[in-house]
C-alpha positions, -999 to +999 in steps of 0.1 A: -542+847-051-526+855-085-514+890-077-478+880-074-477+882-037-478+843-034-460+821-060-486+803-081-471+770-073-476+777-036-511+791-039-530+758-041-509+743-012-523+770+010-559+762-001-552+725+003-539+731+039-571+750+048-593+723+031-577+696+053-596+710+083-633+701+082-642+737+093-621+750+063-634+728+036-663+749+026-642+781+028-615+765+006-641+752-019-658+786-021-624+802-026-616+778-056-650+785-071-645+823-068-609+821-081-615+797-110-618+824-138-588+845-125-568+813-122-576+803-159-567+838-169-534+837-151-526+800-161-536+802-198-546+767-208-548+755-173-513+752-161-498+728-138-522+736-109-553+729-129-551+691-124-544+696-087-575+718-084-597+694-103-583+666-081-593+685-050-628+690-065-632+654-073-621+643-039-645+667-022-674+653-044-663+617-037-662+624+000-697+640-001-710+610-022-695+585+003-710+604+033-744+603+016-741+567+009-733+560+047-763+581+057-785+563+032-773+529+046-780+541+082-816+551+072-821+518+055-809+499+085-831+520+108-862+512+087-854+475+079-833+460+106-862+445+126-879+431+095-847+414+083-841+401+118-875+386+120-872+371+085-839+355+095-854+341+127-883+325+108-857+308+086-837+296+116-807+318+110-812+342+140-821+335+176-831+363+198 
């Protein structure tokens, strides 16, 4: 990535393009993790791409957390829907 074949300002764009495809996300994330040390070596204190890489990482983590939250809510509904429905019916707020 930092050999000079690809301009450094274009390198992350390629990774971001791959990461936009659900099938490419894990490949892109693995590439970023594998390339982190060479990137820091090439960029010195972090360079302009550092914030973009960190943003991509934060977005990936936020997406994963949101997905887990949705899955957790589905599990809760699967386990509790009938109980809540019955409780609401006893209070007169739900009619079957």
